[in-house]
C-alpha positions as CSV (number, residue, x, y, z in Angstrom):
1,M,144.4,-89.3,-42.3
2,K,146.2,-87.5,-45.1
3,R,149.9,-86.6,-44.6
4,V,151.2,-83.2,-45.5
5,L,154.8,-82.0,-45.7
6,I,155.4,-78.2,-45.2
7,V,158.6,-76.9,-46.7
8,D,159.3,-73.3,-45.7
9,D,162.2,-71.5,-44.0
10,E,159.9,-69.2,-42.1
11,W,159.1,-71.1,-38.9
12,K,156.2,-68.8,-37.9
13,L,154.4,-69.4,-41.2
14,R,155.1,-73.2,-40.9
15,R,153.5,-73.2,-37.5
16,L,150.5,-71.2,-38.7
17,I,149.9,-73.6,-41.6
18,R,150.6,-76.6,-39.3
19,D,148.0,-75.5,-36.7
20,Y,145.3,-75.1,-39.4
21,L,146.1,-78.4,-41.0
22,I,146.0,-80.2,-37.6
23,K,142.6,-78.6,-36.9
24,N,141.4,-80.0,-40.2
25,N,142.5,-83.6,-39.4
26,F,145.8,-83.7,-41.4
27,D,148.9,-85.4,-40.2
28,V,151.7,-82.8,-40.6
29,E,155.5,-82.8,-40.9
30,E,157.6,-79.7,-41.5
31,V,161.1,-79.0,-42.8
32,S,162.9,-75.7,-43.3
33,D,164.5,-76.1,-46.7
34,G,164.6,-78.0,-50.0
35,E,167.4,-80.3,-49.0
36,E,165.6,-81.5,-45.9
37,C,162.5,-82.0,-48.0
38,L,164.3,-84.3,-50.4
39,D,165.9,-86.2,-47.5
40,I,162.6,-86.9,-45.8
41,L,160.9,-87.9,-49.0
42,K,163.4,-90.8,-49.3
43,I,162.2,-92.3,-46.1
44,E,158.6,-91.2,-45.5
45,K,155.5,-91.0,-47.7
46,F,153.2,-88.0,-47.9
47,D,150.0,-87.3,-49.8
48,I,150.8,-83.7,-50.7
49,I,153.6,-81.0,-50.3
50,I,153.2,-77.3,-49.5
51,L,156.4,-75.7,-50.9
52,D,157.6,-72.2,-50.5
53,V,159.3,-70.5,-53.5
54,M,161.8,-68.2,-51.7
55,M,164.2,-70.3,-49.5
56,E,167.9,-69.6,-49.1
57,R,169.6,-73.1,-49.2
58,M,167.6,-74.5,-52.1
59,D,164.7,-72.5,-53.5
60,G,161.3,-73.9,-54.4
61,W,162.0,-74.1,-58.1
62,E,165.1,-76.2,-57.7
63,T,163.4,-78.3,-55.0
64,L,160.4,-79.0,-57.3
65,R,162.7,-80.1,-60.1
66,E,164.3,-82.6,-57.8
67,I,161.0,-83.8,-56.5
68,R,159.7,-84.4,-60.0
69,K,162.7,-86.7,-60.7
70,I,161.5,-89.1,-58.1
71,S,157.8,-88.5,-57.5
72,E,154.5,-87.2,-58.9
73,I,153.2,-86.2,-55.4
74,P,150.9,-83.2,-55.6
75,V,152.7,-79.9,-54.8
76,V,151.1,-76.6,-53.8
77,M,153.4,-73.6,-54.2
78,L,153.5,-70.7,-51.8
79,T,154.7,-67.5,-53.5
80,A,154.8,-63.8,-52.8
81,R,155.0,-63.1,-56.5
82,E,152.0,-63.0,-58.9
83,E,153.9,-62.7,-62.1
84,E,152.5,-64.8,-64.9
85,E,156.0,-65.9,-66.0
86,D,156.6,-67.5,-62.5
87,Q,153.3,-69.3,-62.6
88,L,153.9,-70.6,-66.1
89,L,157.4,-71.9,-65.0
90,G,155.7,-73.6,-62.0
91,Y,153.2,-75.3,-64.2
92,E,155.9,-76.4,-66.6
93,L,157.8,-78.0,-63.6
94,G,154.7,-79.7,-62.3
95,V,153.0,-77.5,-59.8
96,D,149.4,-78.5,-59.0
97,E,148.3,-75.3,-57.4
98,Y,149.5,-71.8,-56.4
99,I,148.8,-69.8,-53.2
100,T,149.9,-66.2,-53.2
101,K,151.1,-64.7,-49.9
102,P,149.4,-63.3,-47.8
103,F,146.7,-66.0,-48.0
104,N,143.6,-67.1,-46.2
105,P,144.5,-70.4,-44.4
106,Q,141.0,-71.7,-45.1
107,L,141.5,-71.2,-48.8
108,L,144.7,-73.2,-48.5
109,I,142.8,-76.0,-46.8
110,A,140.1,-76.0,-49.4
111,K,142.6,-76.2,-52.2
112,L,144.5,-79.1,-50.5
113,K,141.2,-81.0,-50.1
114,A,140.3,-80.4,-53.7
115,I,143.6,-81.7,-55.0
116,L,143.4,-84.8,-52.8
117,R,139.9,-85.5,-54.0
118,R,141.1,-85.4,-57.6
119,G,143.9,-87.9,-56.6
120,E,141.4,-90.3,-55.2
121,R,139.5,-90.9,-58.4
122,K,138.5,-94.5,-58.8
123,K,140.5,-97.1,-60.7
124,I,138.9,-100.5,-61.3
125,G,141.0,-103.1,-63.2
126,K,141.9,-101.6,-66.5
127,D,139.4,-98.8,-66.1
128,K,140.1,-95.1,-65.4
129,I,137.1,-93.2,-64.1
130,L,136.6,-89.5,-63.7
131,G,133.2,-88.2,-63.0
132,E,130.9,-89.8,-65.5
133,V,133.7,-90.7,-68.0
134,Q,135.0,-94.3,-67.9
135,L,137.9,-95.4,-70.0
136,N,138.9,-99.0,-70.4
137,L,142.4,-99.5,-71.7
138,E,142.1,-103.2,-72.5
139,K,139.0,-102.7,-74.6
140,R,140.0,-99.3,-75.9
141,E,136.5,-98.2,-75.0
142,V,135.1,-95.0,-73.4
143,K,131.7,-94.6,-71.8
144,L,129.9,-91.5,-70.8
145,K,127.0,-92.1,-68.4
146,G,127.2,-95.7,-69.3
147,N,126.9,-95.1,-73.1
148,I,129.8,-96.0,-75.4
149,L,131.4,-93.0,-77.2
150,D,132.7,-93.1,-80.7
151,L,136.2,-91.8,-80.4
152,A,138.8,-91.6,-83.2
153,P,142.1,-93.3,-82.3
154,K,143.9,-90.1,-81.5
155,E,141.0,-88.8,-79.4
156,F,141.2,-92.0,-77.4
157,E,144.9,-91.7,-76.9
158,L,144.5,-88.0,-76.0
159,L,141.8,-88.8,-73.4
160,C,143.9,-91.6,-72.0
161,Y,146.9,-89.2,-71.6
162,F,144.7,-86.6,-69.8
163,M,143.2,-89.2,-67.5
164,E,146.7,-90.4,-66.5
165,N,147.6,-86.8,-65.6
166,V,144.4,-85.5,-64.0
167,G,145.0,-82.2,-62.2
168,I,148.3,-81.6,-63.9
169,C,148.8,-78.6,-66.3
170,L,150.1,-79.9,-69.6
171,S,151.6,-77.7,-72.3
172,R,150.6,-78.1,-75.9
173,E,154.1,-79.1,-76.7
174,K,154.2,-81.8,-74.1
175,I,150.8,-83.1,-75.2
176,L,151.9,-83.1,-78.8
177,N,155.1,-85.0,-78.0
178,S,153.4,-87.5,-75.7
179,V,150.4,-88.4,-77.9
180,W,151.7,-87.8,-81.4
181,G,155.4,-88.5,-80.8
182,W,158.6,-86.5,-81.0
183,D,158.9,-87.1,-84.8
184,Y,155.5,-85.6,-85.6
185,F,155.9,-82.6,-87.9
186,G,152.6,-80.9,-87.4
187,D,152.1,-77.9,-85.3
188,E,150.4,-77.3,-81.9
189,R,147.1,-76.4,-83.5
190,T,146.6,-80.1,-83.9
191,V,146.3,-80.4,-80.2
192,D,143.7,-77.6,-80.0
193,T,141.6,-79.2,-82.8
194,H,141.5,-82.6,-81.2
195,I,140.7,-81.2,-77.8
196,K,137.8,-79.2,-79.3
197,R,136.4,-82.4,-80.8
198,L,137.0,-84.4,-77.6
199,R,135.2,-81.8,-75.5
200,K,132.2,-82.1,-77.7
201,K,132.0,-85.8,-77.0
202,I,132.8,-86.0,-73.3
203,G,131.6,-82.5,-72.2
204,E,133.3,-79.1,-71.9
205,E,133.7,-79.3,-68.1
206,Y,136.4,-82.0,-68.0
207,I,139.3,-80.3,-69.9
208,Q,140.1,-76.8,-68.9
209,T,142.2,-74.3,-70.8
210,V,145.3,-72.9,-69.0
211,R,145.7,-69.4,-70.6
212,G,149.0,-69.0,-72.3
213,Y,150.1,-72.5,-71.5
214,G,148.0,-75.5,-72.4
215,Y,145.3,-77.6,-70.8
216,K,144.4,-79.4,-67.6
217,M,141.9,-82.2,-66.9
218,E,139.9,-82.1,-63.7
219,L,136.4,-82.6,-62.4
C-alpha cells in the first residue's frame, strides 16, 4: 500500500483528499503546514506528497525547497493560481505535477498513480529500464527492443541523466551543467541539438518538451 502525505492548512480539503485516497487503497497521513511536514519526514517514509502552495506558517515553495534538500520524493503541488511563472518556479524547485484548485479528486488520484508508476520502473543490476529502452551503465550500452543502439558518448550521458531523473522537469541550463559540465562554454542550443538526435534513435515519445523551460523524460 502506497503512503501519501497531505500538507494543507485547510482541514476540510485535507479530509476530502484523504477520503478519496483511502477509497483508492492509499495509506494517508496529513499535516497542516510545512514545518510539520518536514518534521514527519524525518521519522516516517512516504511514497508521495500532496503539497498546498498557500499556507501561513511556511508556504509550499519554501517547504518544497527544504524537502529537496533531504529527499527526491515525488511532490504534487496544489495551487489556486494558474500563472505560468508559478508553474515554472515549481518545476525549477522540483515539482512533479500541478493540480489547480478547484479540482476533480479522481483526476488527482489518476495523476498520483501515474507518478507512482513512473517511480516503479525496473532496475536490474547495472541496468536502467524505461519502456523498451534499456541502459547498461557498466557496458555503456543502450538497447531498444533488444537491439543495441549506436549512441555518441554525449548522447549516452544525456540519456543516462534523463533516466536517472525520470518524471522530473529539467531546465536546459541544468542539463547543460550536469552533462557537459559547469566549465562548458557552449550555449543551450547544444542541448536541443543532442536531444533531437537522441529522440530519433530511441523514439519521440520518451523525452517531452516542457514549453518555456526544458525537457522531461517519461513513458
